[in-house]
C-alpha positions as CSV (number, residue, x, y, z in Angstrom):
1,M,-27.6,-23.4,28.5
2,R,-24.8,-21.2,28.6
3,M,-24.4,-21.5,24.9
4,Q,-28.0,-21.0,24.1
5,F,-27.7,-17.6,26.3
6,R,-24.8,-16.6,24.0
7,K,-26.8,-17.1,20.8
8,T,-30.0,-15.4,22.6
9,L,-27.6,-12.4,23.0
10,L,-26.3,-12.6,19.4
11,A,-29.7,-12.7,18.0
12,L,-31.0,-9.8,20.1
13,S,-27.9,-7.7,19.2
14,L,-28.2,-8.4,15.5
15,F,-31.9,-7.8,15.2
16,A,-32.2,-4.9,17.5
17,S,-32.7,-1.4,15.9
18,V,-29.4,-0.3,14.5
19,L,-30.8,2.9,13.1
20,P,-28.5,6.0,14.0
21,S,-30.0,9.0,16.1
22,D,-31.7,11.7,14.3
23,A,-28.7,13.8,14.4
24,Q,-26.6,11.2,13.0
25,K,-29.3,10.2,10.4
26,D,-29.0,13.8,9.2
27,L,-25.3,13.6,8.9
28,L,-25.4,10.6,6.9
29,D,-28.2,12.2,4.6
30,K,-26.2,15.2,4.0
31,A,-22.9,13.6,3.7
32,S,-21.7,14.1,0.0
33,V,-18.3,13.7,-2.1
34,T,-17.0,17.3,-1.8
35,N,-13.8,16.4,-3.1
36,P,-13.4,13.7,-5.7
37,S,-9.7,14.4,-5.9
38,A,-9.1,13.7,-2.4
39,S,-7.5,10.5,-1.0
40,F,-7.4,8.9,2.5
41,L,-4.6,11.5,3.1
42,D,-3.5,14.8,1.9
43,V,-0.7,13.8,-0.3
44,A,1.0,17.4,-0.8
45,A,1.1,17.9,2.8
46,R,2.2,14.5,3.9
47,R,5.2,14.7,1.1
48,S,6.1,17.9,2.6
49,A,6.3,16.5,6.3
50,L,8.2,13.4,4.9
51,A,10.9,15.7,3.6
52,T,11.9,16.6,7.1
53,A,11.0,13.4,8.9
54,T,12.9,12.5,12.0
55,N,10.7,9.9,13.6
56,P,12.7,6.5,13.2
57,R,9.8,4.4,12.2
58,V,9.1,6.9,9.3
59,V,12.7,7.2,8.3
60,A,12.8,3.4,8.2
61,A,9.7,3.3,5.8
62,L,11.1,6.0,3.6
63,K,14.1,3.6,3.0
64,D,11.9,1.0,1.6
65,K,12.6,0.8,-2.2
66,W,9.7,-0.9,-3.2
67,D,7.9,0.7,-6.1
68,C,5.5,0.2,-9.1
69,T,8.0,0.7,-11.6
70,H,10.3,-2.2,-10.4
71,S,7.4,-4.4,-9.1
72,E,6.0,-7.6,-10.7
73,Q,3.4,-6.2,-13.4
74,P,0.9,-8.8,-13.5
75,A,-0.9,-9.3,-16.7
76,P,-4.8,-9.6,-15.9
77,P,-6.3,-13.0,-15.6
78,T,-8.8,-14.3,-18.2
79,G,-11.7,-16.7,-18.0
80,R,-13.9,-17.2,-15.2
81,M,-12.7,-16.2,-11.6
82,I,-12.7,-19.2,-9.4
83,V,-11.0,-19.0,-5.8
84,P,-10.9,-22.0,-3.6
85,H,-12.5,-21.5,-0.1
86,H,-10.0,-19.9,2.5
87,Y,-10.8,-22.6,5.0
88,L,-10.7,-26.2,4.4
89,S,-13.9,-26.7,6.1
90,G,-16.4,-24.3,7.2
91,S,-15.5,-20.7,8.5
92,N,-12.5,-21.6,10.7
93,G,-9.8,-24.3,11.2
94,P,-7.0,-25.2,8.9
95,V,-6.6,-23.0,6.0
96,N,-6.5,-24.0,2.2
97,P,-3.2,-23.7,0.5
98,E,-4.9,-23.7,-3.0
99,E,-6.5,-20.4,-2.2
100,A,-3.1,-18.7,-1.9
101,T,-2.0,-20.2,-5.2
102,A,-4.9,-19.1,-6.9
103,T,-4.8,-15.4,-5.6
104,V,-1.3,-14.6,-6.5
105,V,-1.9,-12.6,-9.2
106,Y,-4.3,-10.3,-7.3
107,Q,-1.7,-10.1,-4.7
108,Q,0.8,-8.9,-7.3
109,L,-1.6,-6.2,-8.7
110,Q,-2.4,-5.1,-4.9
111,N,1.5,-4.7,-4.3
112,A,2.4,-3.1,-7.5
113,A,-0.4,-0.5,-7.0
114,T,0.1,0.1,-3.3
115,D,4.0,0.1,-3.7
116,G,3.8,2.9,-6.7
117,A,1.4,5.1,-4.3
118,G,3.7,4.8,-1.5
119,R,7.0,5.8,-3.6
120,Y,4.7,8.6,-5.2
121,V,3.8,10.3,-1.9
122,A,7.3,10.0,-0.9
123,T,9.1,11.3,-3.7
124,G,6.5,12.8,-6.0
125,D,7.9,10.8,-9.1
126,R,5.5,11.0,-11.5
127,A,6.8,7.7,-13.3
128,E,5.0,5.9,-10.1
129,A,1.8,7.5,-10.9
130,T,2.0,6.6,-14.6
131,C,3.0,3.0,-13.6
132,V,0.0,2.7,-11.2
133,A,-2.2,4.1,-13.9
134,N,-1.1,1.9,-17.0
135,L,-1.4,-1.3,-14.9
136,L,-4.9,-0.3,-13.7
137,A,-5.7,0.5,-17.3
138,R,-4.8,-3.0,-18.4
139,W,-6.9,-4.6,-16.1
140,A,-9.8,-2.3,-16.9
141,A,-9.4,-2.9,-20.5
142,A,-9.7,-6.5,-19.7
143,K,-12.8,-6.1,-17.5
144,T,-11.1,-8.1,-14.9
145,L,-13.0,-8.7,-11.6
146,L,-16.2,-8.8,-13.5
147,D,-16.6,-12.5,-14.4
148,Y,-17.7,-14.8,-11.2
149,S,-20.4,-15.5,-9.2
150,Y,-20.9,-15.7,-5.5
151,K,-22.9,-19.0,-6.0
152,E,-20.0,-20.5,-7.8
153,S,-17.0,-19.2,-6.0
154,S,-17.8,-17.2,-2.7
155,Q,-13.9,-16.8,-2.2
156,A,-13.8,-15.1,-5.6
157,W,-16.4,-12.5,-4.4
158,Y,-14.5,-11.9,-1.1
159,Q,-11.2,-11.4,-3.1
160,V,-12.8,-8.6,-5.3
161,E,-13.6,-6.9,-2.0
162,W,-10.0,-6.7,-0.9
163,T,-8.5,-6.2,-4.3
164,L,-10.8,-3.3,-5.0
165,S,-10.1,-1.7,-1.7
166,S,-6.5,-1.9,-2.3
167,I,-6.4,-0.6,-5.9
168,S,-9.0,1.9,-5.4
169,L,-7.2,3.5,-2.4
170,A,-4.0,3.3,-4.2
171,Y,-5.2,4.9,-7.3
172,S,-6.8,7.8,-5.2
173,V,-3.2,8.8,-4.1
174,V,-2.0,9.1,-7.7
175,Q,-5.2,10.0,-9.6
176,S,-4.5,13.7,-9.8
177,D,-1.0,13.6,-11.3
178,P,-1.0,15.4,-14.7
179,A,1.0,12.7,-16.2
180,I,-2.1,10.5,-16.1
181,T,-4.4,11.1,-19.1
182,A,-8.1,12.3,-19.0
183,D,-9.0,9.0,-21.1
184,Q,-7.1,6.7,-18.5
185,R,-8.9,8.4,-15.6
186,K,-12.3,7.7,-17.3
187,Q,-11.5,4.2,-18.1
188,I,-10.1,3.3,-14.7
189,S,-12.8,5.0,-12.5
190,G,-15.5,3.5,-14.7
191,W,-14.0,0.0,-14.6
192,M,-13.8,0.4,-10.6
193,H,-17.5,1.5,-10.6
194,D,-18.6,-1.3,-12.6
195,V,-16.7,-3.6,-10.3
196,T,-18.2,-2.1,-7.3
197,I,-21.8,-2.4,-8.6
198,Y,-21.5,-5.9,-9.9
199,M,-19.9,-7.0,-6.5
200,F,-23.1,-5.6,-4.4
201,D,-25.5,-7.5,-7.0
202,Q,-23.8,-10.7,-6.0
203,D,-24.9,-10.3,-2.3
204,P,-27.2,-13.2,-1.7
205,H,-28.7,-11.5,1.3
206,P,-29.3,-8.0,0.1
207,D,-31.1,-5.7,2.9
208,D,-30.6,-8.7,5.5
209,H,-28.7,-6.9,8.2
210,A,-28.2,-10.1,10.4
211,H,-25.6,-11.4,7.6
212,E,-23.5,-8.0,7.8
213,N,-20.2,-9.1,8.9
214,N,-16.6,-8.0,8.2
215,H,-17.3,-8.7,4.4
216,S,-19.9,-6.3,4.3
217,Y,-17.6,-3.6,5.8
218,W,-15.1,-4.3,3.3
219,R,-17.7,-3.8,0.3
220,A,-18.6,-0.7,2.5
221,L,-15.0,0.3,1.8
222,C,-15.0,-0.1,-1.8
223,A,-18.4,1.9,-1.9
224,T,-16.8,4.6,-0.1
225,S,-13.6,4.8,-1.9
226,V,-15.0,4.5,-5.5
227,G,-17.9,6.8,-4.5
228,V,-15.2,9.4,-3.9
229,L,-13.4,8.7,-7.0
230,T,-16.4,8.9,-9.1
231,A,-18.3,11.5,-7.2
232,D,-21.1,8.9,-6.9
233,N,-22.9,10.3,-3.7
234,N,-25.3,7.3,-3.7
235,L,-22.4,4.9,-3.5
236,Y,-20.4,7.0,-1.0
237,R,-23.6,7.2,1.5
238,R,-24.0,3.5,0.9
239,G,-20.6,2.9,2.4
240,L,-21.2,5.4,5.4
241,E,-24.4,3.8,6.1
242,Q,-23.1,0.3,6.5
243,Y,-20.5,1.9,8.6
244,A,-23.1,3.3,11.1
245,R,-25.1,-0.2,11.1
246,A,-21.6,-2.0,11.9
247,I,-21.1,0.5,14.9
248,G,-24.7,0.1,16.0
249,Q,-24.7,-3.9,15.9
250,M,-21.9,-4.0,18.6
251,N,-22.5,-6.0,21.6
252,P,-22.5,-3.9,24.9
253,D,-18.9,-4.5,25.5
254,G,-17.7,-3.4,22.0
255,S,-17.4,-6.8,20.6
256,L,-18.9,-7.4,16.9
257,P,-21.4,-10.3,17.1
258,L,-20.8,-12.0,14.0
259,E,-16.8,-11.8,14.6
260,M,-17.3,-13.3,17.9
261,A,-18.9,-16.5,16.2
262,R,-15.5,-17.3,14.6
263,H,-14.3,-19.6,17.3
264,E,-10.2,-19.6,17.7
265,N,-10.2,-16.6,15.1
266,A,-12.7,-14.4,17.1
267,L,-10.5,-11.9,18.0
268,H,-8.6,-11.8,14.9
269,Y,-11.7,-11.0,13.0
270,Q,-12.6,-8.3,15.4
271,S,-9.4,-6.6,14.1
272,F,-9.9,-7.6,10.6
273,A,-13.4,-6.1,10.8
274,L,-11.9,-2.7,12.0
275,E,-9.6,-2.5,9.1
276,P,-12.1,-1.2,6.5
277,L,-14.1,0.5,9.2
278,V,-11.1,3.0,10.0
279,M,-10.3,3.4,6.3
280,I,-14.0,4.3,5.7
281,A,-13.5,7.1,8.5
282,E,-10.5,8.1,7.1
283,L,-11.9,8.8,3.6
284,A,-14.9,10.5,5.1
285,A,-12.8,12.8,7.2
286,H,-11.3,14.1,3.9
287,Q,-14.8,14.8,2.8
288,G,-15.9,16.7,5.7
289,T,-17.7,14.0,7.8
290,D,-16.5,12.9,11.1
291,L,-17.2,9.1,11.4
292,Y,-15.1,8.7,14.5
293,S,-17.1,10.4,16.8
294,A,-20.4,9.3,15.2
295,R,-22.7,7.3,17.3
296,S,-25.1,4.4,16.7
297,N,-27.1,2.6,19.5
298,G,-24.8,4.3,21.9
299,H,-21.4,3.2,20.5
300,T,-18.7,4.9,18.5
301,I,-15.9,2.9,16.8
302,A,-13.6,3.6,19.8
303,D,-15.7,1.0,21.8
304,A,-14.4,-1.8,19.2
305,V,-11.0,-0.9,19.6
306,D,-11.4,-0.8,23.4
307,F,-12.7,-4.2,23.2
308,L,-9.8,-5.5,21.3
309,V,-7.3,-3.8,23.4
310,R,-9.0,-5.3,26.5
311,A,-9.4,-8.7,25.1
312,S,-5.7,-8.8,23.9
313,A,-4.6,-7.8,27.4
314,N,-6.8,-10.3,29.1
315,L,-7.7,-13.2,26.8
316,D,-10.2,-14.4,29.5
317,L,-12.6,-12.1,28.1
318,M,-13.0,-14.0,25.0
319,K,-14.3,-17.3,26.9
320,Q,-17.8,-16.0,26.9
321,Y,-17.8,-16.0,23.2
322,A,-15.3,-18.7,22.2
323,S,-13.9,-21.6,24.1
324,E,-10.8,-22.2,21.9
325,P,-7.5,-20.3,22.7
326,Q,-7.1,-17.4,20.2
327,T,-4.8,-16.9,17.5
328,F,-4.5,-13.3,17.8
329,S,-3.5,-10.6,20.5
330,L,-2.3,-7.2,20.1
331,F,0.4,-7.9,22.5
332,N,1.7,-11.2,21.3
333,G,5.1,-9.7,20.2
334,K,4.2,-9.5,16.5
335,K,3.7,-6.5,14.2
336,P,0.1,-5.1,15.1
337,P,-2.3,-4.7,12.0
338,A,-1.6,-1.6,9.9
339,W,-5.0,0.0,10.7
340,V,-3.5,0.7,14.0
341,E,-1.2,3.4,12.3
342,F,-4.2,5.4,11.2
343,W,-5.8,5.1,14.6
344,A,-2.9,5.8,16.7
345,A,-2.4,8.9,14.4
346,R,-5.7,10.4,15.2
347,H,-5.7,8.9,19.0
348,P,-2.3,9.4,20.5
349,G,-1.4,8.5,24.0
350,E,-2.9,5.8,26.2
351,L,-4.7,3.0,24.8
352,R,-8.2,2.7,26.6
353,S,-8.4,0.5,29.7
354,T,-4.7,-0.4,29.9
355,S,-1.7,1.6,30.9
356,E,-0.1,0.7,27.8
357,T,0.6,3.3,24.9
358,W,0.0,3.0,21.1
359,S,4.0,3.6,21.0
360,T,4.7,0.2,22.9
361,L,3.0,-1.4,19.7
362,L,4.4,0.6,16.9
363,K,8.0,-0.2,16.9
364,Q,8.3,-0.9,13.2
365,P,7.0,0.3,9.9
366,L,3.3,-1.2,9.1
367,S,1.9,-2.0,5.8
368,D,-1.0,-3.8,4.5
369,S,-1.8,-3.8,0.7
370,T,-5.5,-4.1,1.2
371,I,-5.7,-0.9,2.9
372,G,-3.5,1.2,0.6
373,G,0.0,-0.1,1.5
374,N,2.6,1.5,3.7
375,A,0.4,2.8,6.4
376,T,3.5,4.3,8.6
377,L,4.5,6.4,5.4
378,Y,1.1,7.6,5.2
379,A,0.1,8.3,8.6
380,A,2.9,8.0,11.5
381,P,4.0,11.5,13.0
382,A,6.9,12.7,11.0
383,K,8.7,14.0,13.9
């Protein structure tokens, strides 16, 4: 009976109206790419701040010597893109080690591009911008990430989401450097646009909002990021509209319904879903659109973060959604996810609903190649 009640709540949440308010709809309709050269941070201002950084975590991040010029330079893979499923069975449980083997080359690309972007922000070294552009141009020339089918390999589709998110964010950091030729800019941005459109064309449930889980948010991040890079307002708005729907689909407590269905990984996926949503908000902020305060169905993104914090502090809150012990908590002593760096920079002070502060979580530099790389270098207070 209790499980049936949970399923009913899930259905009601997913199929309820998730249209934003008139004011919010007006904001989305008018949202446009005002600065195609902008990234998810102000590169020049950040480099200036880093020059006099005293924050120990930022100083530690500056000492990280990873860069593009000394990273593995992976050749673009050839042939049909096939990636084994992440889980051995279903959508939870033991993971499939063959997936990690199949995705090494994509991780190498992400690492090289984001390492180069980070060093470029820190040092202004044009060799890093050139390295990132040359690497991406080789993959663009090979038309990589365009030869797969969702029906044949759904995991390949997912990998494209993450890889495109990573490299489009990294490229946005270096794209304006004069060392990158106009031809390369056209080649790289055109390829990323093609990859984005093809990725959306693979959706087996187009316009079916009941299936919009974290993967939809990652695709929305690609749309937002590549929309900015290519000054494609339709693509840019597509990303922002998905953000609004995600916020509107929350349960009353701030949990995301489809992530709560992931058994022992439910809380992990709540956090994982927040990664692309936070980065969409960061990109939009640099185009003059404030998504952090945007409301849909009475919620803002802060409600999803608040639920993650409360449930991490009190895992009993998860029992209404998952009977299994959770694999994730913000307070398990491990590094928090890197998106927290961006969130904390915009929301300093106490975590909502707890006596903790973000500083209790932020003790080491944080990095994640899928959201651009070294988040501490990009967002943490320099002083």
